[in-house]
mmCIF entry with sequence, helices, sheets and N, C-alpha, C, O atoms, coordinates in Angstrom:
data_MODEL
# 
_entry.id   MODEL 
# 
_entity.id                         1 
_entity.type                       polymer 
_entity.pdbx_number_of_molecules   1 
# 
_entity_poly.entity_id                      1 
_entity_poly.type                           'polypeptide(L)' 
_entity_poly.nstd_linkage                   no 
_entity_poly.nstd_monomer                   no 
_entity_poly.pdbx_seq_one_letter_code       MPRSARNEQLMARFNAGLARLRADGTLERFRLDLYRGSGMGQ 
_entity_poly.pdbx_seq_one_letter_code_can   MPRSARNEQLMARFNAGLARLRADGTLERFRLDLYRGSGMGQ 
_entity_poly.pdbx_strand_id                 A 
# 
loop_
_entity_poly_seq.entity_id 
_entity_poly_seq.num 
_entity_poly_seq.mon_id 
_entity_poly_seq.hetero 
1 1  MET n 
1 2  PRO n 
1 3  ARG n 
1 4  SER n 
1 5  ALA n 
1 6  ARG n 
1 7  ASN n 
1 8  GLU n 
1 9  GLN n 
1 10 LEU n 
1 11 MET n 
1 12 ALA n 
1 13 ARG n 
1 14 PHE n 
1 15 ASN n 
1 16 ALA n 
1 17 GLY n 
1 18 LEU n 
1 19 ALA n 
1 20 ARG n 
1 21 LEU n 
1 22 ARG n 
1 23 ALA n 
1 24 ASP n 
1 25 GLY n 
1 26 THR n 
1 27 LEU n 
1 28 GLU n 
1 29 ARG n 
1 30 PHE n 
1 31 ARG n 
1 32 LEU n 
1 33 ASP n 
1 34 LEU n 
1 35 TYR n 
1 36 ARG n 
1 37 GLY n 
1 38 SER n 
1 39 GLY n 
1 40 MET n 
1 41 GLY n 
1 42 GLN n 
# 
_struct_asym.id          A 
_struct_asym.entity_id   1 
# 
loop_
_struct_conf.conf_type_id 
_struct_conf.id 
_struct_conf.pdbx_PDB_helix_id 
_struct_conf.beg_label_comp_id 
_struct_conf.beg_label_asym_id 
_struct_conf.beg_label_seq_id 
_struct_conf.pdbx_beg_PDB_ins_code 
_struct_conf.end_label_comp_id 
_struct_conf.end_label_asym_id 
_struct_conf.end_label_seq_id 
_struct_conf.pdbx_end_PDB_ins_code 
_struct_conf.beg_auth_comp_id 
_struct_conf.beg_auth_asym_id 
_struct_conf.beg_auth_seq_id 
_struct_conf.end_auth_comp_id 
_struct_conf.end_auth_asym_id 
_struct_conf.end_auth_seq_id 
_struct_conf.pdbx_PDB_helix_class 
_struct_conf.details 
_struct_conf.pdbx_PDB_helix_length 
HELX_P HELX_P1 AA1 ARG A 3  ? ASP A 24 ? ARG A 3  ASP A 24 1 ? 22 
HELX_P HELX_P2 AA2 THR A 26 ? GLY A 37 ? THR A 26 GLY A 37 1 ? 12 
# 
_struct_conf_type.id          HELX_P 
_struct_conf_type.criteria    ? 
_struct_conf_type.reference   ? 
# 
loop_
_atom_site.group_PDB 
_atom_site.id 
_atom_site.type_symbol 
_atom_site.label_atom_id 
_atom_site.label_alt_id 
_atom_site.label_comp_id 
_atom_site.label_asym_id 
_atom_site.label_entity_id 
_atom_site.label_seq_id 
_atom_site.pdbx_PDB_ins_code 
_atom_site.Cartn_x 
_atom_site.Cartn_y 
_atom_site.Cartn_z 
_atom_site.occupancy 
_atom_site.B_iso_or_equiv 
_atom_site.pdbx_formal_charge 
_atom_site.auth_seq_id 
_atom_site.auth_comp_id 
_atom_site.auth_asym_id 
_atom_site.auth_atom_id 
_atom_site.pdbx_PDB_model_num 
ATOM 1   N N  . MET A 1 1  ? 20.475  -16.459 4.241  1.00 0.00 ? 1  MET A N  1 
ATOM 2   C CA . MET A 1 1  ? 19.332  -16.493 3.296  1.00 0.00 ? 1  MET A CA 1 
ATOM 3   C C  . MET A 1 1  ? 19.739  -15.752 2.017  1.00 0.00 ? 1  MET A C  1 
ATOM 4   O O  . MET A 1 1  ? 20.261  -14.639 2.090  1.00 0.00 ? 1  MET A O  1 
ATOM 5   N N  . PRO A 1 2  ? 19.511  -16.342 0.879  1.00 0.00 ? 2  PRO A N  1 
ATOM 6   C CA . PRO A 1 2  ? 19.819  -15.615 -0.359 1.00 0.00 ? 2  PRO A CA 1 
ATOM 7   C C  . PRO A 1 2  ? 18.991  -14.344 -0.464 1.00 0.00 ? 2  PRO A C  1 
ATOM 8   O O  . PRO A 1 2  ? 17.858  -14.282 0.015  1.00 0.00 ? 2  PRO A O  1 
ATOM 9   N N  . ARG A 1 3  ? 19.564  -13.351 -1.087 1.00 0.00 ? 3  ARG A N  1 
ATOM 10  C CA . ARG A 1 3  ? 18.938  -12.043 -1.133 1.00 0.00 ? 3  ARG A CA 1 
ATOM 11  C C  . ARG A 1 3  ? 17.573  -12.082 -1.822 1.00 0.00 ? 3  ARG A C  1 
ATOM 12  O O  . ARG A 1 3  ? 16.620  -11.464 -1.350 1.00 0.00 ? 3  ARG A O  1 
ATOM 13  N N  . SER A 1 4  ? 17.481  -12.803 -2.930 1.00 0.00 ? 4  SER A N  1 
ATOM 14  C CA . SER A 1 4  ? 16.227  -12.809 -3.676 1.00 0.00 ? 4  SER A CA 1 
ATOM 15  C C  . SER A 1 4  ? 15.099  -13.416 -2.834 1.00 0.00 ? 4  SER A C  1 
ATOM 16  O O  . SER A 1 4  ? 13.953  -12.973 -2.911 1.00 0.00 ? 4  SER A O  1 
ATOM 17  N N  . ALA A 1 5  ? 15.431  -14.427 -2.038 1.00 0.00 ? 5  ALA A N  1 
ATOM 18  C CA . ALA A 1 5  ? 14.413  -15.043 -1.182 1.00 0.00 ? 5  ALA A CA 1 
ATOM 19  C C  . ALA A 1 5  ? 13.940  -14.043 -0.131 1.00 0.00 ? 5  ALA A C  1 
ATOM 20  O O  . ALA A 1 5  ? 12.754  -13.992 0.195  1.00 0.00 ? 5  ALA A O  1 
ATOM 21  N N  . ARG A 1 6  ? 14.874  -13.247 0.399  1.00 0.00 ? 6  ARG A N  1 
ATOM 22  C CA . ARG A 1 6  ? 14.476  -12.258 1.374  1.00 0.00 ? 6  ARG A CA 1 
ATOM 23  C C  . ARG A 1 6  ? 13.603  -11.197 0.734  1.00 0.00 ? 6  ARG A C  1 
ATOM 24  O O  . ARG A 1 6  ? 12.615  -10.760 1.324  1.00 0.00 ? 6  ARG A O  1 
ATOM 25  N N  . ASN A 1 7  ? 13.963  -10.783 -0.464 1.00 0.00 ? 7  ASN A N  1 
ATOM 26  C CA . ASN A 1 7  ? 13.145  -9.801  -1.188 1.00 0.00 ? 7  ASN A CA 1 
ATOM 27  C C  . ASN A 1 7  ? 11.743  -10.337 -1.438 1.00 0.00 ? 7  ASN A C  1 
ATOM 28  O O  . ASN A 1 7  ? 10.751  -9.624  -1.283 1.00 0.00 ? 7  ASN A O  1 
ATOM 29  N N  . GLU A 1 8  ? 11.679  -11.614 -1.831 1.00 0.00 ? 8  GLU A N  1 
ATOM 30  C CA . GLU A 1 8  ? 10.367  -12.238 -2.057 1.00 0.00 ? 8  GLU A CA 1 
ATOM 31  C C  . GLU A 1 8  ? 9.523   -12.169 -0.782 1.00 0.00 ? 8  GLU A C  1 
ATOM 32  O O  . GLU A 1 8  ? 8.333   -11.854 -0.813 1.00 0.00 ? 8  GLU A O  1 
ATOM 33  N N  . GLN A 1 9  ? 10.182  -12.473 0.337  1.00 0.00 ? 9  GLN A N  1 
ATOM 34  C CA . GLN A 1 9  ? 9.470   -12.490 1.622  1.00 0.00 ? 9  GLN A CA 1 
ATOM 35  C C  . GLN A 1 9  ? 8.974   -11.081 1.968  1.00 0.00 ? 9  GLN A C  1 
ATOM 36  O O  . GLN A 1 9  ? 7.839   -10.900 2.409  1.00 0.00 ? 9  GLN A O  1 
ATOM 37  N N  . LEU A 1 10 ? 9.836   -10.102 1.762  1.00 0.00 ? 10 LEU A N  1 
ATOM 38  C CA . LEU A 1 10 ? 9.433   -8.722  2.038  1.00 0.00 ? 10 LEU A CA 1 
ATOM 39  C C  . LEU A 1 10 ? 8.283   -8.283  1.152  1.00 0.00 ? 10 LEU A C  1 
ATOM 40  O O  . LEU A 1 10 ? 7.333   -7.651  1.614  1.00 0.00 ? 10 LEU A O  1 
ATOM 41  N N  . MET A 1 11 ? 8.376   -8.623  -0.122 1.00 0.00 ? 11 MET A N  1 
ATOM 42  C CA . MET A 1 11 ? 7.301   -8.254  -1.049 1.00 0.00 ? 11 MET A CA 1 
ATOM 43  C C  . MET A 1 11 ? 5.998   -8.925  -0.658 1.00 0.00 ? 11 MET A C  1 
ATOM 44  O O  . MET A 1 11 ? 4.933   -8.309  -0.715 1.00 0.00 ? 11 MET A O  1 
ATOM 45  N N  . ALA A 1 12 ? 6.083   -10.187 -0.261 1.00 0.00 ? 12 ALA A N  1 
ATOM 46  C CA . ALA A 1 12 ? 4.874   -10.906 0.142  1.00 0.00 ? 12 ALA A CA 1 
ATOM 47  C C  . ALA A 1 12 ? 4.241   -10.231 1.355  1.00 0.00 ? 12 ALA A C  1 
ATOM 48  O O  . ALA A 1 12 ? 3.022   -10.074 1.428  1.00 0.00 ? 12 ALA A O  1 
ATOM 49  N N  . ARG A 1 13 ? 5.079   -9.837  2.296  1.00 0.00 ? 13 ARG A N  1 
ATOM 50  C CA . ARG A 1 13 ? 4.556   -9.177  3.495  1.00 0.00 ? 13 ARG A CA 1 
ATOM 51  C C  . ARG A 1 13 ? 3.957   -7.830  3.147  1.00 0.00 ? 13 ARG A C  1 
ATOM 52  O O  . ARG A 1 13 ? 2.901   -7.457  3.658  1.00 0.00 ? 13 ARG A O  1 
ATOM 53  N N  . PHE A 1 14 ? 4.637   -7.106  2.276  1.00 0.00 ? 14 PHE A N  1 
ATOM 54  C CA . PHE A 1 14 ? 4.172   -5.794  1.835  1.00 0.00 ? 14 PHE A CA 1 
ATOM 55  C C  . PHE A 1 14 ? 2.820   -5.917  1.134  1.00 0.00 ? 14 PHE A C  1 
ATOM 56  O O  . PHE A 1 14 ? 1.893   -5.156  1.413  1.00 0.00 ? 14 PHE A O  1 
ATOM 57  N N  . ASN A 1 15 ? 2.717   -6.897  0.211  1.00 0.00 ? 15 ASN A N  1 
ATOM 58  C CA . ASN A 1 15 ? 1.463   -7.095  -0.525 1.00 0.00 ? 15 ASN A CA 1 
ATOM 59  C C  . ASN A 1 15 ? 0.330   -7.506  0.402  1.00 0.00 ? 15 ASN A C  1 
ATOM 60  O O  . ASN A 1 15 ? -0.812  -7.083  0.222  1.00 0.00 ? 15 ASN A O  1 
ATOM 61  N N  . ALA A 1 16 ? 0.649   -8.333  1.398  1.00 0.00 ? 16 ALA A N  1 
ATOM 62  C CA . ALA A 1 16 ? -0.371  -8.740  2.375  1.00 0.00 ? 16 ALA A CA 1 
ATOM 63  C C  . ALA A 1 16 ? -0.845  -7.515  3.161  1.00 0.00 ? 16 ALA A C  1 
ATOM 64  O O  . ALA A 1 16 ? -2.037  -7.358  3.426  1.00 0.00 ? 16 ALA A O  1 
ATOM 65  N N  . GLY A 1 17 ? 0.096   -6.658  3.525  1.00 0.00 ? 17 GLY A N  1 
ATOM 66  C CA . GLY A 1 17 ? -0.267  -5.446  4.248  1.00 0.00 ? 17 GLY A CA 1 
ATOM 67  C C  . GLY A 1 17 ? -1.149  -4.534  3.399  1.00 0.00 ? 17 GLY A C  1 
ATOM 68  O O  . GLY A 1 17 ? -2.139  -3.982  3.881  1.00 0.00 ? 17 GLY A O  1 
ATOM 69  N N  . LEU A 1 18 ? -0.775  -4.386  2.132  1.00 0.00 ? 18 LEU A N  1 
ATOM 70  C CA . LEU A 1 18 ? -1.572  -3.575  1.216  1.00 0.00 ? 18 LEU A CA 1 
ATOM 71  C C  . LEU A 1 18 ? -2.973  -4.141  1.065  1.00 0.00 ? 18 LEU A C  1 
ATOM 72  O O  . LEU A 1 18 ? -3.959  -3.405  1.077  1.00 0.00 ? 18 LEU A O  1 
ATOM 73  N N  . ALA A 1 19 ? -3.048  -5.454  0.923  1.00 0.00 ? 19 ALA A N  1 
ATOM 74  C CA . ALA A 1 19 ? -4.353  -6.101  0.754  1.00 0.00 ? 19 ALA A CA 1 
ATOM 75  C C  . ALA A 1 19 ? -5.220  -5.850  1.976  1.00 0.00 ? 19 ALA A C  1 
ATOM 76  O O  . ALA A 1 19 ? -6.422  -5.614  1.859  1.00 0.00 ? 19 ALA A O  1 
ATOM 77  N N  . ARG A 1 20 ? -4.598  -5.903  3.157  1.00 0.00 ? 20 ARG A N  1 
ATOM 78  C CA . ARG A 1 20 ? -5.350  -5.671  4.388  1.00 0.00 ? 20 ARG A CA 1 
ATOM 79  C C  . ARG A 1 20 ? -5.840  -4.231  4.428  1.00 0.00 ? 20 ARG A C  1 
ATOM 80  O O  . ARG A 1 20 ? -6.995  -3.978  4.769  1.00 0.00 ? 20 ARG A O  1 
ATOM 81  N N  . LEU A 1 21 ? -4.979  -3.295  4.085  1.00 0.00 ? 21 LEU A N  1 
ATOM 82  C CA . LEU A 1 21 ? -5.379  -1.884  4.061  1.00 0.00 ? 21 LEU A CA 1 
ATOM 83  C C  . LEU A 1 21 ? -6.513  -1.662  3.073  1.00 0.00 ? 21 LEU A C  1 
ATOM 84  O O  . LEU A 1 21 ? -7.472  -0.944  3.360  1.00 0.00 ? 21 LEU A O  1 
ATOM 85  N N  . ARG A 1 22 ? -6.392  -2.285  1.906  1.00 0.00 ? 22 ARG A N  1 
ATOM 86  C CA . ARG A 1 22 ? -7.412  -2.115  0.882  1.00 0.00 ? 22 ARG A CA 1 
ATOM 87  C C  . ARG A 1 22 ? -8.736  -2.700  1.370  1.00 0.00 ? 22 ARG A C  1 
ATOM 88  O O  . ARG A 1 22 ? -9.805  -2.139  1.130  1.00 0.00 ? 22 ARG A O  1 
ATOM 89  N N  . ALA A 1 23 ? -8.644  -3.834  2.057  1.00 0.00 ? 23 ALA A N  1 
ATOM 90  C CA . ALA A 1 23 ? -9.849  -4.512  2.532  1.00 0.00 ? 23 ALA A CA 1 
ATOM 91  C C  . ALA A 1 23 ? -10.607 -3.653  3.544  1.00 0.00 ? 23 ALA A C  1 
ATOM 92  O O  . ALA A 1 23 ? -11.838 -3.626  3.532  1.00 0.00 ? 23 ALA A O  1 
ATOM 93  N N  . ASP A 1 24 ? -9.879  -2.948  4.422  1.00 0.00 ? 24 ASP A N  1 
ATOM 94  C CA . ASP A 1 24 ? -10.613 -2.172  5.435  1.00 0.00 ? 24 ASP A CA 1 
ATOM 95  C C  . ASP A 1 24 ? -10.828 -0.718  5.039  1.00 0.00 ? 24 ASP A C  1 
ATOM 96  O O  . ASP A 1 24 ? -11.323 0.080   5.836  1.00 0.00 ? 24 ASP A O  1 
ATOM 97  N N  . GLY A 1 25 ? -10.455 -0.371  3.800  1.00 0.00 ? 25 GLY A N  1 
ATOM 98  C CA . GLY A 1 25 ? -10.788 0.952   3.284  1.00 0.00 ? 25 GLY A CA 1 
ATOM 99  C C  . GLY A 1 25 ? -9.765  2.033   3.577  1.00 0.00 ? 25 GLY A C  1 
ATOM 100 O O  . GLY A 1 25 ? -9.914  3.170   3.130  1.00 0.00 ? 25 GLY A O  1 
ATOM 101 N N  . THR A 1 26 ? -8.714  1.683   4.333  1.00 0.00 ? 26 THR A N  1 
ATOM 102 C CA . THR A 1 26 ? -7.704  2.683   4.703  1.00 0.00 ? 26 THR A CA 1 
ATOM 103 C C  . THR A 1 26 ? -7.007  3.238   3.474  1.00 0.00 ? 26 THR A C  1 
ATOM 104 O O  . THR A 1 26 ? -6.782  4.443   3.367  1.00 0.00 ? 26 THR A O  1 
ATOM 105 N N  . LEU A 1 27 ? -6.669  2.354   2.552  1.00 0.00 ? 27 LEU A N  1 
ATOM 106 C CA . LEU A 1 27 ? -5.907  2.755   1.370  1.00 0.00 ? 27 LEU A CA 1 
ATOM 107 C C  . LEU A 1 27 ? -6.707  3.744   0.529  1.00 0.00 ? 27 LEU A C  1 
ATOM 108 O O  . LEU A 1 27 ? -6.172  4.753   0.070  1.00 0.00 ? 27 LEU A O  1 
ATOM 109 N N  . GLU A 1 28 ? -7.975  3.453   0.333  1.00 0.00 ? 28 GLU A N  1 
ATOM 110 C CA . GLU A 1 28 ? -8.829  4.349   -0.468 1.00 0.00 ? 28 GLU A CA 1 
ATOM 111 C C  . GLU A 1 28 ? -8.926  5.719   0.177  1.00 0.00 ? 28 GLU A C  1 
ATOM 112 O O  . GLU A 1 28 ? -8.859  6.743   -0.504 1.00 0.00 ? 28 GLU A O  1 
ATOM 113 N N  . ARG A 1 29 ? -9.085  5.733   1.512  1.00 0.00 ? 29 ARG A N  1 
ATOM 114 C CA . ARG A 1 29 ? -9.181  7.000   2.218  1.00 0.00 ? 29 ARG A CA 1 
ATOM 115 C C  . ARG A 1 29 ? -7.892  7.783   2.064  1.00 0.00 ? 29 ARG A C  1 
ATOM 116 O O  . ARG A 1 29 ? -7.908  8.989   1.813  1.00 0.00 ? 29 ARG A O  1 
ATOM 117 N N  . PHE A 1 30 ? -6.773  7.086   2.215  1.00 0.00 ? 30 PHE A N  1 
ATOM 118 C CA . PHE A 1 30 ? -5.463  7.705   2.088  1.00 0.00 ? 30 PHE A CA 1 
ATOM 119 C C  . PHE A 1 30 ? -5.281  8.284   0.689  1.00 0.00 ? 30 PHE A C  1 
ATOM 120 O O  . PHE A 1 30 ? -4.793  9.402   0.529  1.00 0.00 ? 30 PHE A O  1 
ATOM 121 N N  . ARG A 1 31 ? -5.675  7.518   -0.313 1.00 0.00 ? 31 ARG A N  1 
ATOM 122 C CA . ARG A 1 31 ? -5.519  7.972   -1.697 1.00 0.00 ? 31 ARG A CA 1 
ATOM 123 C C  . ARG A 1 31 ? -6.394  9.210   -1.936 1.00 0.00 ? 31 ARG A C  1 
ATOM 124 O O  . ARG A 1 31 ? -5.966  10.154  -2.600 1.00 0.00 ? 31 ARG A O  1 
ATOM 125 N N  . LEU A 1 32 ? -7.585  9.204   -1.409 1.00 0.00 ? 32 LEU A N  1 
ATOM 126 C CA . LEU A 1 32 ? -8.463  10.365  -1.572 1.00 0.00 ? 32 LEU A CA 1 
ATOM 127 C C  . LEU A 1 32 ? -7.872  11.579  -0.882 1.00 0.00 ? 32 LEU A C  1 
ATOM 128 O O  . LEU A 1 32 ? -7.954  12.689  -1.408 1.00 0.00 ? 32 LEU A O  1 
ATOM 129 N N  . ASP A 1 33 ? -7.272  11.385  0.297  1.00 0.00 ? 33 ASP A N  1 
ATOM 130 C CA . ASP A 1 33 ? -6.642  12.497  1.005  1.00 0.00 ? 33 ASP A CA 1 
ATOM 131 C C  . ASP A 1 33 ? -5.480  13.057  0.201  1.00 0.00 ? 33 ASP A C  1 
ATOM 132 O O  . ASP A 1 33 ? -5.322  14.273  0.090  1.00 0.00 ? 33 ASP A O  1 
ATOM 133 N N  . LEU A 1 34 ? -4.670  12.168  -0.357 1.00 0.00 ? 34 LEU A N  1 
ATOM 134 C CA . LEU A 1 34 ? -3.542  12.604  -1.182 1.00 0.00 ? 34 LEU A CA 1 
ATOM 135 C C  . LEU A 1 34 ? -4.047  13.393  -2.376 1.00 0.00 ? 34 LEU A C  1 
ATOM 136 O O  . LEU A 1 34 ? -3.524  14.454  -2.716 1.00 0.00 ? 34 LEU A O  1 
ATOM 137 N N  . TYR A 1 35 ? -5.072  12.849  -3.000 1.00 0.00 ? 35 TYR A N  1 
ATOM 138 C CA . TYR A 1 35 ? -5.663  13.444  -4.188 1.00 0.00 ? 35 TYR A CA 1 
ATOM 139 C C  . TYR A 1 35 ? -6.157  14.850  -3.883 1.00 0.00 ? 35 TYR A C  1 
ATOM 140 O O  . TYR A 1 35 ? -5.907  15.793  -4.634 1.00 0.00 ? 35 TYR A O  1 
ATOM 141 N N  . ARG A 1 36 ? -6.874  14.969  -2.750 1.00 0.00 ? 36 ARG A N  1 
ATOM 142 C CA . ARG A 1 36 ? -7.407  16.258  -2.354 1.00 0.00 ? 36 ARG A CA 1 
ATOM 143 C C  . ARG A 1 36 ? -6.278  17.213  -1.978 1.00 0.00 ? 36 ARG A C  1 
ATOM 144 O O  . ARG A 1 36 ? -6.285  18.381  -2.366 1.00 0.00 ? 36 ARG A O  1 
ATOM 145 N N  . GLY A 1 37 ? -5.306  16.700  -1.216 1.00 0.00 ? 37 GLY A N  1 
ATOM 146 C CA . GLY A 1 37 ? -4.211  17.545  -0.730 1.00 0.00 ? 37 GLY A CA 1 
ATOM 147 C C  . GLY A 1 37 ? -3.316  18.069  -1.825 1.00 0.00 ? 37 GLY A C  1 
ATOM 148 O O  . GLY A 1 37 ? -2.694  19.121  -1.673 1.00 0.00 ? 37 GLY A O  1 
ATOM 149 N N  . SER A 1 38 ? -3.242  17.339  -2.942 1.00 0.00 ? 38 SER A N  1 
ATOM 150 C CA . SER A 1 38 ? -2.353  17.743  -4.020 1.00 0.00 ? 38 SER A CA 1 
ATOM 151 C C  . SER A 1 38 ? -2.983  18.820  -4.899 1.00 0.00 ? 38 SER A C  1 
ATOM 152 O O  . SER A 1 38 ? -2.323  19.351  -5.792 1.00 0.00 ? 38 SER A O  1 
ATOM 153 N N  . GLY A 1 39 ? -4.241  19.146  -4.658 1.00 0.00 ? 39 GLY A N  1 
ATOM 154 C CA . GLY A 1 39 ? -4.903  20.185  -5.432 1.00 0.00 ? 39 GLY A CA 1 
ATOM 155 C C  . GLY A 1 39 ? -5.557  19.636  -6.695 1.00 0.00 ? 39 GLY A C  1 
ATOM 156 O O  . GLY A 1 39 ? -6.171  20.384  -7.455 1.00 0.00 ? 39 GLY A O  1 
ATOM 157 N N  . MET A 1 40 ? -5.425  18.327  -6.919 1.00 0.00 ? 40 MET A N  1 
ATOM 158 C CA . MET A 1 40 ? -6.017  17.738  -8.118 1.00 0.00 ? 40 MET A CA 1 
ATOM 159 C C  . MET A 1 40 ? -7.476  17.349  -7.903 1.00 0.00 ? 40 MET A C  1 
ATOM 160 O O  . MET A 1 40 ? -8.182  17.015  -8.855 1.00 0.00 ? 40 MET A O  1 
ATOM 161 N N  . GLY A 1 41 ? -7.924  17.393  -6.654 1.00 0.00 ? 41 GLY A N  1 
ATOM 162 C CA . GLY A 1 41 ? -9.256  16.932  -6.334 1.00 0.00 ? 41 GLY A CA 1 
ATOM 163 C C  . GLY A 1 41 ? -10.347 17.933  -6.665 1.00 0.00 ? 41 GLY A C  1 
ATOM 164 O O  . GLY A 1 41 ? -11.521 17.575  -6.765 1.00 0.00 ? 41 GLY A O  1 
ATOM 165 N N  . GLN A 1 42 ? -9.951  19.204  -6.836 1.00 0.00 ? 42 GLN A N  1 
ATOM 166 C CA . GLN A 1 42 ? -10.973 20.228  -7.097 1.00 0.00 ? 42 GLN A CA 1 
ATOM 167 C C  . GLN A 1 42 ? -11.518 20.134  -8.513 1.00 0.00 ? 42 GLN A C  1 
ATOM 168 O O  . GLN A 1 42 ? -12.384 20.922  -8.895 1.00 0.00 ? 42 GLN A O  1 
# 
């Protein structure tokens, strides 16, 4: 498989995973935790 095609496939899978996380709220929760943990949330 050409490298670029494999990269495309990986990116597509990654984006699908991100979309799923975003859809069920996991990503937002994670971002808020990071935000709070970094001291920027106060």
